[in-house]
Backbone as a chain_set.jsonl record, in Angstrom:
{"seq": "MKLYGYWRSSATWRVRIALAYKGLAHEVVPVNIIRDGGEQNQAPYTALNPMRQVPTLELTVDGKALHLAQSIAIIELLEEIHPAPRLLPEDRVLRAKARQLAEIINAGVQPFQNTGTTGYLKELFGDDKGFSRRFIARGLDAFQAGIEETVGRYCIGDEVTLPDLFLVPQLYASRRFGVDVSAYPALLRIEEACMQLPAFQGAHPDRQPDAVKAG", "coords": {"N": [[51.257, 40.788, -38.126], [49.8, 37.582, -38.976], [49.049, 34.406, -37.508], [48.342, 31.508, -38.921], [46.961, 28.593, -37.656], [46.541, 25.629, -35.519], [45.258, 24.843, -32.46], [46.411, 22.602, -30.916], [48.418, 21.711, -32.52], [51.758, 20.781, -32.735], [53.8, 21.997, -34.186], [52.695, 24.515, -34.825], [52.579, 25.436, -32.19], [55.378, 25.684, -31.537], [56.009, 28.007, -32.974], [54.199, 29.812, -31.892], [55.314, 30.164, -29.296], [57.906, 31.256, -30.106], [57.173, 33.714, -31.19], [55.878, 34.916, -28.995], [58.183, 34.935, -26.996], [59.756, 36.728, -28.355], [58.315, 38.818, -28.073], [56.45, 39.531, -30.142], [53.702, 41.111, -31.541], [50.718, 39.396, -32.766], [47.972, 38.292, -34.873], [45.828, 35.541, -34.201], [44.724, 33.072, -36.349], [42.65, 30.586, -36.485], [42.735, 27.271, -37.887], [41.095, 24.637, -38.247], [42.221, 21.453, -38.275], [40.934, 19.061, -38.027], [38.022, 19.021, -38.25], [35.463, 18.448, -40.448], [37.061, 17.19, -42.545], [39.151, 18.642, -42.294], [40.272, 21.953, -42.365], [42.556, 22.782, -43.456], [42.648, 21.494, -46.025], [41.075, 22.588, -47.485], [40.188, 25.161, -50.135], [40.621, 27.928, -49.549], [42.603, 27.955, -47.689], [44.789, 26.199, -48.831], [45.557, 27.758, -50.787], [47.299, 29.635, -49.598], [49.076, 27.805, -48.309], [50.244, 25.2, -49.983], [51.104, 22.854, -49.146], [49.399, 22.074, -47.243], [49.511, 22.043, -44.48], [49.747, 23.031, -41.095], [51.873, 25.358, -39.31], [51.116, 28.546, -40.996], [52.674, 31.668, -41.431], [51.683, 34.781, -41.756], [53.089, 37.825, -43.064], [54.836, 40.981, -43.364], [57.756, 41.508, -45.228], [60.377, 43.553, -45.89], [58.67, 45.365, -47.205], [57.018, 43.815, -48.649], [54.406, 41.429, -48.932], [54.109, 38.319, -47.283], [53.686, 34.816, -47.148], [54.697, 32.337, -45.191], [55.654, 29.092, -44.564], [56.281, 26.109, -42.631], [57.708, 25.394, -39.535], [60.424, 25.678, -38.655], [61.682, 27.34, -40.796], [60.079, 29.491, -40.303], [60.662, 30.352, -37.789], [63.375, 30.735, -37.923], [63.509, 32.822, -39.756], [62.216, 34.959, -38.103], [64.077, 35.137, -36.269], [66.099, 36.4, -37.622], [64.958, 38.82, -38.408], [64.026, 39.937, -36.07], [66.12, 39.899, -33.84], [66.585, 39.837, -31.058], [65.124, 38.909, -27.964], [67.549, 36.425, -28.431], [67.41, 33.237, -30.14], [69.047, 31.424, -31.191], [72.35, 30.24, -30.396], [75.198, 32.315, -30.09], [77.744, 31.168, -30.514], [79.088, 29.4, -33.233], [79.237, 26.566, -33.29], [77.589, 25.682, -31.293], [75.182, 26.729, -32.373], [74.87, 25.152, -34.505], [74.394, 22.825, -33.155], [72.003, 23.499, -31.808], [70.322, 23.558, -33.873], [70.573, 20.928, -34.759], [69.388, 19.395, -32.668], [66.822, 20.53, -32.545], [66.068, 19.404, -35.094], [65.9, 16.682, -34.715], [63.48, 16.266, -33.507], [61.75, 17.77, -35.205], [62.183, 16.443, -37.911], [62.802, 13.775, -37.267], [60.902, 12.865, -35.61], [58.247, 14.141, -35.631], [57.136, 13.663, -38.314], [56.065, 11.138, -37.935], [53.988, 11.264, -36.211], [52.206, 13.05, -36.981], [48.712, 14.249, -37.709], [48.04, 13.612, -40.544], [49.689, 11.21, -40.953], [48.985, 9.332, -38.999], [46.331, 9.212, -39.181], [45.988, 8.042, -41.849], [47.381, 5.603, -41.336], [45.561, 4.501, -39.514], [43.319, 4.154, -41.009], [44.118, 2.456, -42.806], [45.205, 0.152, -41.348], [43.952, 0.138, -38.733], [45.556, 1.097, -36.63], [46.875, 1.447, -33.428], [48.394, 3.58, -32.215], [50.854, 2.475, -31.764], [52.718, 2.393, -33.74], [53.511, 5.169, -33.883], [54.369, 5.77, -31.226], [56.709, 4.203, -31.178], [58.563, 5.734, -32.784], [58.55, 8.167, -31.498], [59.575, 7.574, -28.997], [62.19, 6.747, -29.714], [63.149, 9.144, -30.776], [62.997, 10.779, -28.509], [64.847, 9.436, -26.987], [67.262, 9.933, -28.331], [67.297, 12.736, -28.26], [67.642, 13.134, -25.494], [70.134, 11.963, -25.202], [71.506, 13.71, -26.795], [71.769, 16.214, -25.532], [73.64, 15.88, -23.373], [76.08, 17.17, -23.322], [75.657, 19.815, -23.355], [73.538, 20.674, -21.65], [71.983, 22.743, -19.465], [70.097, 24.819, -17.293], [68.296, 24.821, -19.426], [68.115, 23.413, -22.689], [70.442, 24.038, -23.998], [72.758, 25.122, -22.146], [72.07, 28.204, -19.984], [70.153, 29.619, -21.178], [67.213, 30.206, -23.092], [66.777, 28.288, -26.01], [66.53, 27.494, -29.555], [66.071, 24.511, -29.506], [64.538, 24.114, -27.092], [61.996, 25.136, -27.768], [61.078, 23.186, -29.376], [61.094, 20.805, -27.814], [59.246, 21.154, -25.543], [56.573, 21.162, -26.62], [56.687, 18.634, -27.978], [56.976, 16.892, -25.68], [54.468, 17.119, -24.479], [52.81, 16.048, -26.7], [53.89, 13.51, -26.741], [52.924, 12.387, -24.383], [50.144, 12.307, -25.012], [50.135, 10.412, -26.939], [50.737, 8.245, -25.24], [53.323, 7.533, -24.448], [55.791, 6.806, -22.076], [57.044, 9.2, -20.345], [58.464, 9.619, -18.023], [60.884, 8.275, -18.275], [62.742, 10.084, -19.17], [64.269, 12.097, -17.502], [65.874, 14.471, -17.607], [64.828, 15.744, -19.717], [62.422, 16.416, -18.725], [62.938, 18.134, -16.426], [63.959, 20.388, -18.038], [61.632, 21.017, -19.263], [59.91, 21.691, -17.111], [61.43, 24.041, -16.203], [61.193, 25.685, -18.564], [58.29, 26.088, -18.559], [57.959, 27.77, -16.573], [58.163, 30.25, -17.656], [56.733, 33.168, -19.003], [56.266, 33.311, -21.795], [56.082, 30.67, -22.698], [54.005, 29.806, -21.061], [51.842, 31.318, -22.143], [51.702, 30.292, -24.723], [50.563, 27.899, -24.43], [48.611, 25.041, -25.526], [46.011, 24.843, -24.217], [45.415, 27.475, -23.711], [44.647, 28.72, -26.012], [42.485, 30.304, -28.528], [41.048, 28.746, -29.988], [40.976, 26.414, -28.565], [39.894, 23.081, -27.683], [37.836, 22.362, -25.059], [38.261, 20.06, -22.376], [35.881, 17.562, -21.52]], "CA": [[51.243, 39.441, -38.483], [48.815, 36.671, -38.663], [49.637, 33.203, -37.506], [47.363, 30.456, -39.134], [47.438, 27.209, -36.928], [45.706, 24.774, -34.829], [45.666, 24.843, -31.08], [47.165, 21.442, -30.491], [49.588, 21.388, -33.248], [53.211, 21.023, -32.081], [54.542, 22.877, -35.021], [52.228, 25.77, -34.352], [53.022, 25.669, -30.801], [56.635, 26.169, -31.513], [56.037, 29.285, -33.455], [53.614, 30.693, -30.873], [56.374, 30.275, -28.283], [58.93, 32.209, -30.609], [56.469, 34.946, -31.164], [55.764, 35.272, -27.566], [59.332, 35.118, -26.475], [60.352, 37.832, -28.813], [57.337, 39.886, -27.79], [55.923, 40.013, -31.369], [52.17, 40.981, -31.666], [50.174, 38.938, -34.001], [46.706, 37.721, -34.782], [45.72, 34.079, -34.424], [43.688, 32.624, -37.317], [42.527, 29.128, -36.227], [42.58, 26.378, -38.758], [40.68, 23.297, -37.637], [42.702, 20.44, -38.988], [39.986, 17.884, -37.824], [36.676, 19.082, -38.596], [34.991, 18.256, -41.898], [38.09, 16.682, -43.224], [40.329, 19.495, -42.238], [40.209, 23.229, -43.024], [43.869, 22.9, -44.179], [42.539, 20.911, -47.265], [40.1, 23.543, -48.245], [40.801, 26.052, -51.074], [41.172, 29.205, -49.011], [43.978, 27.645, -46.911], [45.801, 25.691, -49.643], [46.043, 28.837, -51.607], [48.306, 30.136, -48.617], [50.042, 26.77, -48.07], [49.944, 24.189, -50.839], [51.44, 21.639, -48.431], [48.187, 21.798, -46.524], [49.901, 21.838, -43.171], [50.039, 24.247, -40.252], [51.432, 26.769, -39.237], [51.418, 29.508, -41.813], [52.808, 33.004, -40.823], [51.671, 35.95, -42.889], [53.916, 38.924, -42.408], [55.461, 41.741, -44.425], [59.023, 41.751, -45.108], [60.976, 44.585, -46.921], [57.482, 46.043, -47.816], [56.36, 42.766, -49.404], [53.552, 40.509, -48.2], [54.814, 36.902, -47.37], [53.06, 33.503, -46.343], [55.748, 31.405, -44.906], [55.255, 27.767, -43.884], [57.162, 25.219, -41.807], [58.06, 26.013, -38.244], [61.85, 26.012, -38.513], [61.802, 28.477, -41.644], [59.389, 30.811, -39.768], [61.385, 30.862, -36.477], [64.716, 31.285, -38.386], [63.296, 34.337, -40.248], [61.924, 35.807, -37.107], [65.274, 35.328, -35.541], [66.786, 37.422, -38.526], [64.415, 40.121, -38.403], [64.119, 40.261, -34.588], [67.285, 38.983, -33.184], [66.679, 39.917, -29.484], [66.234, 38.007, -27.443], [68.031, 35.512, -29.482], [67.008, 31.894, -29.929], [70.102, 30.627, -31.637], [73.384, 30.81, -29.611], [76.187, 33.111, -30.787], [78.828, 30.271, -30.932], [78.58, 28.718, -34.325], [79.064, 25.031, -33.108], [76.412, 25.557, -30.462], [73.951, 27.214, -33.298], [74.571, 23.919, -35.261], [73.984, 21.732, -32.018], [70.66, 23.78, -31.509], [69.458, 23.154, -35.115], [70.57, 19.424, -34.85], [68.289, 18.982, -31.575], [65.456, 20.754, -33.156], [65.643, 18.613, -36.205], [65.672, 15.381, -34.195], [62.058, 16.317, -33.361], [61.041, 18.121, -36.409], [62.337, 15.552, -38.906], [62.902, 12.505, -36.77], [59.55, 12.485, -34.777], [56.798, 14.775, -36.18], [56.306, 13.114, -39.516], [55.39, 9.837, -37.609], [52.85, 11.41, -35.305], [51.154, 14.117, -37.307], [47.29, 13.742, -38.039], [47.991, 12.905, -41.817], [50.155, 9.863, -41.0], [48.149, 8.553, -38.027], [44.872, 9.145, -39.872], [46.186, 7.058, -42.761], [47.577, 4.322, -40.86], [44.371, 4.0, -38.921], [42.653, 3.799, -42.018], [44.793, 1.035, -43.484], [45.574, -0.975, -40.286], [43.355, 0.318, -37.373], [46.641, 1.311, -35.754], [46.544, 1.785, -31.932], [49.253, 4.516, -31.962], [51.992, 1.888, -31.459], [53.561, 2.863, -34.694], [53.982, 6.464, -33.542], [55.122, 5.549, -30.105], [58.027, 3.678, -31.525], [59.48, 6.804, -33.278], [58.612, 9.059, -30.492], [60.604, 7.048, -27.997], [63.494, 6.816, -30.435], [63.457, 10.583, -30.756], [63.342, 11.334, -27.249], [66.211, 8.848, -26.498], [68.246, 10.628, -29.025], [67.333, 14.093, -27.754], [68.236, 13.244, -24.267], [71.574, 11.776, -25.295], [72.171, 14.912, -27.438], [71.89, 17.374, -24.686], [74.282, 15.618, -22.267], [77.297, 17.904, -23.07], [75.174, 21.187, -23.438], [72.341, 20.926, -20.908], [72.018, 23.521, -18.185], [68.683, 25.051, -17.008], [67.652, 24.595, -20.686], [68.694, 22.329, -23.484], [71.862, 24.57, -24.377], [73.124, 26.196, -21.147], [71.05, 28.762, -19.049], [69.322, 30.648, -21.934], [66.116, 29.55, -24.032], [67.226, 28.399, -27.507], [65.589, 26.824, -30.485], [65.445, 23.152, -29.29], [63.453, 24.151, -26.134], [60.762, 25.418, -28.301], [60.529, 21.859, -29.893], [60.917, 19.921, -26.691], [58.08, 21.281, -24.751], [55.402, 20.633, -27.455], [56.863, 17.095, -28.097], [56.515, 16.142, -24.47], [52.99, 17.091, -24.636], [52.484, 15.077, -27.766], [54.312, 12.168, -26.238], [52.052, 11.87, -23.332], [48.902, 12.105, -25.719], [50.356, 8.936, -27.523], [51.01, 7.094, -24.216], [54.737, 7.464, -24.033], [56.142, 6.917, -20.622], [58.106, 10.341, -20.351], [59.345, 9.392, -16.894], [62.318, 7.839, -18.625], [63.63, 11.125, -19.651], [64.282, 13.154, -16.327], [66.687, 15.613, -17.86], [64.017, 16.448, -20.449], [61.283, 16.923, -17.734], [63.503, 19.277, -15.892], [63.952, 21.525, -18.937], [60.192, 21.327, -19.566], [59.562, 22.531, -16.068], [61.887, 25.396, -16.229], [60.432, 26.547, -19.57], [56.947, 26.318, -18.282], [57.868, 28.938, -15.585], [58.193, 31.446, -18.3], [55.281, 33.652, -19.554], [56.097, 32.969, -23.293], [55.751, 29.252, -22.672], [52.685, 29.624, -20.607], [50.804, 31.863, -22.894], [51.531, 29.549, -25.839], [50.245, 26.517, -24.294], [47.296, 24.824, -26.277], [44.781, 25.215, -23.64], [45.126, 28.925, -23.646], [44.397, 29.201, -27.168], [41.103, 30.755, -28.578], [40.26, 27.576, -30.558], [41.131, 25.139, -27.84], [38.726, 22.337, -27.32], [37.928, 22.128, -23.579], [37.882, 18.604, -22.064], [34.588, 17.45, -20.855]], "C": [[50.145, 38.702, -38.14], [49.491, 35.249, -38.571], [48.253, 32.065, -37.735], [47.792, 28.996, -38.509], [46.295, 26.66, -36.083], [46.181, 24.619, -33.313], [46.523, 23.912, -30.568], [48.35, 20.981, -31.483], [50.923, 21.712, -32.711], [53.911, 22.029, -32.857], [53.988, 24.358, -34.808], [52.555, 26.298, -33.183], [54.357, 26.331, -30.706], [56.695, 27.579, -31.994], [55.383, 30.272, -32.476], [54.491, 31.0, -29.696], [57.437, 31.354, -28.791], [58.304, 33.496, -30.683], [56.266, 35.65, -29.868], [57.051, 35.651, -26.918], [59.91, 36.277, -26.975], [59.389, 38.942, -28.777], [56.646, 40.51, -29.074], [54.33, 39.887, -31.381], [51.71, 40.367, -32.805], [48.68, 38.466, -33.646], [46.696, 36.252, -34.954], [44.589, 33.933, -35.305], [43.531, 31.072, -37.234], [42.091, 28.39, -37.59], [42.413, 25.104, -38.278], [41.126, 22.238, -38.634], [41.885, 18.934, -38.945], [38.8, 17.882, -38.432], [36.478, 19.187, -40.004], [36.171, 18.067, -42.781], [39.312, 17.688, -43.195], [40.259, 20.712, -43.083], [41.533, 23.346, -43.862], [43.74, 22.292, -45.623], [41.601, 21.515, -48.145], [40.841, 24.66, -49.002], [41.444, 27.318, -50.442], [42.588, 29.083, -48.3], [44.99, 27.173, -47.852], [46.309, 26.656, -50.561], [47.315, 29.62, -50.863], [49.407, 29.197, -48.415], [49.68, 25.498, -48.83], [50.303, 22.794, -50.127], [50.315, 21.172, -47.531], [48.517, 21.296, -45.182], [49.83, 23.145, -42.424], [51.259, 24.178, -39.571], [51.761, 27.354, -40.604], [51.538, 30.931, -41.129], [52.666, 33.932, -42.145], [52.33, 37.162, -42.225], [54.398, 39.665, -43.651], [57.057, 41.958, -44.09], [59.573, 42.537, -46.296], [59.805, 45.035, -47.68], [56.753, 44.954, -48.552], [55.632, 41.797, -48.509], [54.141, 39.023, -48.299], [53.869, 35.913, -46.659], [54.03, 32.577, -46.259], [55.21, 30.266, -44.044], [56.53, 27.203, -43.383], [57.975, 25.843, -40.617], [59.486, 26.484, -38.142], [62.075, 27.189, -39.3], [61.179, 29.806, -41.007], [60.295, 31.22, -38.542], [62.641, 31.293, -37.0], [64.62, 32.874, -38.955], [62.922, 35.343, -39.103], [63.187, 36.057, -36.381], [66.078, 36.327, -36.254], [66.384, 38.793, -38.408], [64.431, 40.763, -37.052], [65.045, 39.535, -33.726], [67.327, 38.964, -31.58], [65.17, 39.703, -29.128], [66.353, 36.801, -28.433], [67.591, 34.125, -29.07], [68.08, 30.799, -30.537], [71.467, 31.202, -30.97], [74.399, 31.557, -30.622], [77.287, 32.179, -31.189], [78.258, 29.449, -32.145], [78.403, 27.172, -34.121], [77.793, 24.865, -32.368], [75.021, 25.888, -31.351], [73.799, 25.91, -34.044], [73.92, 22.868, -34.306], [72.375, 22.096, -31.799], [69.702, 23.235, -32.73], [69.409, 21.485, -35.115], [69.409, 18.984, -33.851], [67.036, 19.398, -32.157], [65.049, 19.763, -34.325], [65.362, 16.972, -35.817], [64.07, 15.181, -34.078], [61.352, 16.587, -34.602], [61.108, 17.04, -37.709], [62.177, 13.901, -38.476], [61.68, 11.839, -36.118], [58.355, 12.831, -35.418], [56.275, 14.05, -37.281], [55.508, 11.792, -38.945], [54.24, 10.105, -36.637], [51.956, 12.429, -35.799], [49.896, 13.495, -37.796], [47.282, 13.009, -39.492], [48.588, 11.451, -41.722], [49.286, 8.999, -40.128], [46.875, 8.254, -38.557], [44.967, 8.084, -41.077], [46.523, 5.709, -42.394], [46.306, 3.698, -40.086], [43.446, 3.377, -39.866], [42.887, 2.47, -42.689], [44.662, -0.09, -42.524], [44.77, -1.091, -38.979], [44.518, 0.41, -36.268], [46.22, 1.871, -34.413], [47.659, 2.894, -31.433], [50.661, 3.839, -31.59], [53.249, 2.327, -32.362], [54.332, 4.243, -34.28], [54.837, 6.49, -32.332], [56.612, 5.102, -30.304], [59.015, 4.792, -31.955], [59.612, 7.865, -32.335], [59.671, 8.8, -29.477], [62.043, 7.099, -28.592], [63.965, 8.343, -30.42], [63.916, 11.046, -29.5], [64.673, 10.645, -26.589], [67.381, 9.659, -27.172], [68.46, 11.988, -28.534], [68.066, 14.038, -26.355], [69.719, 12.95, -24.333], [72.302, 13.102, -25.936], [72.306, 16.162, -26.514], [72.928, 17.166, -23.644], [75.55, 16.615, -22.213], [76.853, 19.505, -23.138], [74.132, 21.646, -22.248], [72.758, 21.98, -19.69], [70.644, 23.756, -17.581], [67.712, 24.607, -18.344], [68.462, 23.674, -21.459], [70.139, 22.77, -23.749], [71.992, 25.646, -23.214], [71.926, 26.768, -20.377], [70.265, 29.748, -19.882], [68.412, 29.746, -22.856], [66.793, 29.581, -25.433], [66.214, 27.409, -28.186], [65.054, 25.46, -29.963], [64.369, 23.044, -27.961], [62.126, 24.414, -26.593], [60.171, 24.145, -28.994], [60.349, 20.878, -28.762], [59.662, 19.957, -26.017], [56.704, 20.722, -25.536], [55.472, 19.091, -27.63], [56.596, 16.386, -27.002], [55.021, 16.04, -24.216], [52.401, 16.027, -25.425], [52.773, 13.741, -27.207], [53.28, 11.623, -25.182], [50.642, 11.503, -23.96], [49.043, 10.725, -26.361], [50.833, 7.816, -26.655], [52.295, 6.695, -24.038], [55.073, 7.641, -22.631], [57.358, 7.924, -20.589], [58.947, 10.412, -19.123], [60.71, 8.83, -17.169], [63.176, 8.86, -19.037], [63.728, 12.306, -18.456], [64.917, 14.461, -16.708], [65.668, 16.528, -18.884], [62.874, 17.115, -19.551], [61.805, 17.959, -16.968], [63.562, 20.535, -16.675], [62.558, 21.864, -19.218], [59.641, 22.305, -18.353], [59.966, 23.839, -15.9], [61.354, 26.328, -17.354], [59.034, 26.867, -19.136], [56.835, 27.532, -17.251], [57.994, 30.374, -16.399], [57.023, 31.862, -19.088], [55.206, 33.255, -21.009], [55.67, 31.664, -23.455], [54.371, 29.126, -22.149], [51.723, 30.048, -21.503], [50.677, 31.086, -24.297], [51.047, 28.14, -25.663], [48.834, 26.362, -25.038], [46.008, 25.222, -25.583], [44.546, 26.558, -23.436], [44.792, 29.475, -24.941], [42.881, 29.357, -27.575], [40.394, 29.553, -29.205], [40.372, 26.24, -29.795], [39.851, 24.601, -27.541], [38.77, 21.872, -25.799], [37.453, 20.629, -23.194], [36.519, 18.575, -21.25], [33.486, 18.066, -21.373]], "O": [[49.489, 39.006, -37.144], [50.35, 34.908, -39.384], [47.375, 31.86, -36.896], [48.808, 28.391, -38.852], [45.216, 27.245, -36.001], [47.336, 24.311, -33.019], [47.398, 24.287, -29.786], [49.09, 20.027, -31.241], [51.175, 22.835, -32.274], [54.584, 22.882, -32.278], [54.769, 25.294, -34.637], [52.811, 27.495, -33.061], [54.555, 27.318, -29.997], [57.452, 28.344, -31.396], [55.881, 31.373, -32.242], [54.374, 32.093, -29.142], [57.82, 32.239, -28.026], [58.938, 34.438, -30.209], [56.479, 36.854, -29.729], [57.049, 36.699, -26.272], [60.584, 36.944, -26.191], [59.627, 39.965, -29.418], [56.319, 41.695, -29.14], [53.747, 38.809, -31.259], [52.207, 40.704, -33.879], [48.245, 38.291, -32.508], [47.459, 35.721, -35.761], [43.556, 34.57, -35.1], [44.275, 30.356, -37.905], [41.204, 28.861, -38.302], [43.376, 24.435, -37.905], [40.531, 22.1, -39.702], [42.145, 17.949, -39.635], [38.438, 16.92, -39.108], [37.187, 19.897, -40.717], [36.267, 18.796, -43.768], [40.288, 17.574, -43.936], [40.195, 20.636, -44.31], [41.526, 23.997, -44.907], [44.646, 22.539, -46.42], [41.331, 21.127, -49.281], [41.936, 25.07, -48.616], [42.576, 27.705, -50.734], [43.485, 29.925, -48.342], [46.101, 27.693, -47.754], [47.393, 26.471, -51.114], [48.207, 30.145, -51.53], [50.565, 29.609, -48.342], [48.839, 24.749, -48.334], [49.813, 21.739, -50.531], [50.282, 20.017, -47.107], [47.96, 20.3, -44.718], [49.849, 24.224, -43.017], [51.73, 23.091, -39.238], [52.572, 26.781, -41.331], [50.656, 31.339, -40.374], [53.292, 33.865, -43.203], [52.154, 37.458, -41.044], [54.397, 39.154, -44.771], [57.523, 42.42, -43.048], [59.307, 42.264, -47.466], [59.961, 45.091, -48.9], [55.735, 45.339, -49.128], [56.142, 41.383, -47.468], [54.607, 38.618, -49.365], [53.318, 36.254, -45.612], [54.274, 31.937, -47.282], [54.496, 30.412, -43.052], [57.638, 27.679, -43.628], [58.814, 26.724, -40.804], [59.751, 27.562, -37.609], [62.62, 28.133, -38.727], [61.653, 30.933, -41.153], [60.606, 32.4, -38.38], [63.067, 32.332, -36.495], [65.367, 33.818, -38.701], [63.32, 36.505, -39.189], [63.364, 37.171, -35.887], [66.745, 37.111, -35.579], [67.148, 39.754, -38.324], [64.783, 41.93, -36.882], [64.683, 38.634, -32.97], [68.022, 38.168, -30.948], [64.217, 40.155, -29.762], [65.424, 36.325, -29.086], [67.414, 33.825, -27.889], [67.975, 29.581, -30.392], [71.704, 32.41, -30.973], [74.352, 31.361, -31.837], [77.798, 32.42, -32.283], [77.155, 28.904, -32.097], [77.516, 26.568, -34.723], [76.971, 24.021, -32.726], [73.941, 25.377, -31.057], [72.649, 25.517, -34.243], [73.002, 22.143, -34.689], [71.553, 21.194, -31.637], [68.629, 22.647, -32.594], [68.395, 20.854, -35.415], [68.532, 18.23, -34.272], [66.154, 18.544, -32.253], [63.89, 19.378, -34.484], [64.721, 16.201, -36.532], [63.484, 14.169, -34.462], [60.494, 15.828, -35.052], [60.115, 16.866, -38.415], [61.613, 13.028, -39.136], [61.458, 10.629, -36.07], [57.51, 11.995, -35.741], [55.074, 13.778, -37.304], [54.441, 11.446, -39.452], [53.558, 9.146, -36.276], [50.967, 12.719, -35.126], [49.916, 12.355, -38.26], [46.638, 11.972, -39.654], [48.042, 10.546, -42.354], [48.882, 7.933, -40.593], [46.357, 7.146, -38.411], [44.025, 7.309, -41.24], [46.063, 4.743, -43.002], [46.111, 2.482, -40.08], [42.87, 2.31, -39.655], [42.051, 1.63, -43.025], [44.096, -1.141, -42.823], [44.811, -2.08, -38.246], [44.409, -0.138, -35.171], [45.299, 2.682, -34.32], [47.768, 3.05, -30.217], [51.559, 4.556, -31.148], [54.393, 2.553, -31.969], [55.555, 4.368, -34.345], [55.897, 7.117, -32.324], [57.552, 5.585, -29.672], [60.171, 4.786, -31.532], [60.671, 8.491, -32.284], [60.514, 9.635, -29.147], [62.98, 7.494, -27.898], [65.102, 8.651, -30.062], [64.998, 11.61, -29.34], [65.409, 11.24, -25.802], [68.367, 9.986, -26.511], [69.598, 12.431, -28.377], [68.987, 14.815, -26.104], [70.505, 13.582, -23.627], [73.442, 13.46, -25.639], [73.019, 17.091, -26.893], [73.207, 18.151, -22.961], [76.032, 16.863, -21.107], [77.717, 20.366, -22.973], [73.952, 22.832, -21.971], [73.838, 21.901, -19.105], [70.012, 22.723, -17.358], [66.581, 24.136, -18.228], [69.455, 23.162, -20.941], [71.019, 21.91, -23.725], [71.489, 26.768, -23.259], [70.938, 26.081, -20.117], [69.727, 30.691, -19.301], [68.83, 28.682, -23.311], [67.266, 30.595, -25.945], [65.353, 26.727, -27.629], [63.847, 25.218, -29.946], [63.56, 22.127, -27.817], [61.156, 24.005, -25.955], [58.959, 24.033, -29.176], [59.38, 20.122, -28.832], [59.002, 18.926, -25.885], [55.924, 19.931, -25.007], [54.487, 18.373, -27.46], [56.026, 15.302, -27.127], [54.463, 15.022, -23.808], [51.615, 15.206, -24.952], [51.89, 12.883, -27.219], [52.89, 10.456, -25.222], [50.016, 10.537, -23.525], [48.095, 9.941, -26.307], [51.233, 6.728, -27.07], [52.519, 5.602, -23.519], [54.634, 8.62, -22.027], [58.51, 7.534, -20.779], [59.967, 11.099, -19.077], [61.601, 8.924, -16.325], [64.351, 8.577, -19.271], [63.193, 13.396, -18.659], [64.526, 15.497, -16.169], [65.68, 17.759, -18.88], [62.513, 18.277, -19.733], [60.991, 18.866, -16.797], [63.284, 21.619, -16.162], [62.305, 23.052, -19.418], [59.088, 23.391, -18.529], [59.196, 24.729, -15.539], [61.108, 27.518, -17.159], [58.63, 28.001, -19.39], [55.794, 28.174, -17.112], [57.928, 31.457, -15.817], [56.378, 31.058, -19.762], [54.121, 32.875, -21.449], [54.864, 31.447, -24.36], [53.581, 28.387, -22.736], [50.768, 29.307, -21.734], [49.651, 31.223, -24.963], [51.098, 27.308, -26.569], [48.044, 27.298, -25.162], [45.087, 25.803, -26.157], [43.45, 26.872, -22.971], [44.643, 30.695, -25.02], [42.054, 28.623, -27.034], [39.202, 29.371, -28.954], [39.967, 25.168, -30.246], [38.874, 25.276, -27.218], [39.638, 21.104, -25.385], [36.43, 20.116, -23.647], [36.172, 19.456, -20.464], [32.398, 17.967, -20.806]]}, "num_chains": 1, "name": "protein.A"}
């Protein structure tokens, strides 16, 4: 398998966690979404992913080569092919709950903070990230409310599930956008528990081969 992505991309990070948690070996293929207008906009990558976003996972399924985009689709396929350790609960209601929580971030927050959106807003209005902060905070409010009936050590009980893979990268991004995450103590406790696991540690942006070092 090959994972095309960017070190600080939240969507790529989610897939890195899933691959690591399931113990799946893969090659990292960096795609710099910032340099020279973004490598995701260049022909070699757009041939793999016409949406011009990261990540894209290259793998073989039933003997056929596949390039699959969109983090939820990727993780769900990995779950079907490699069901252990599971990332979706056995109980069907909790499975739906896991998907709901993941979509709060995936659909309710991510589109308002990705580089395409923020770059265009800055071009038009000189936006200072206030636009993104509004939607990030609303999403985190909803996520924290959404785990009230299920939270344990992680978002849903005491096993890692799909929404944990979305929460950890989102909190990182929230800090980058200047959101005060101290208002979300339950989410911070989950983040701390997740970051004790090797899969989450190894997937951290700072540990990626294309990471840009501060200073």
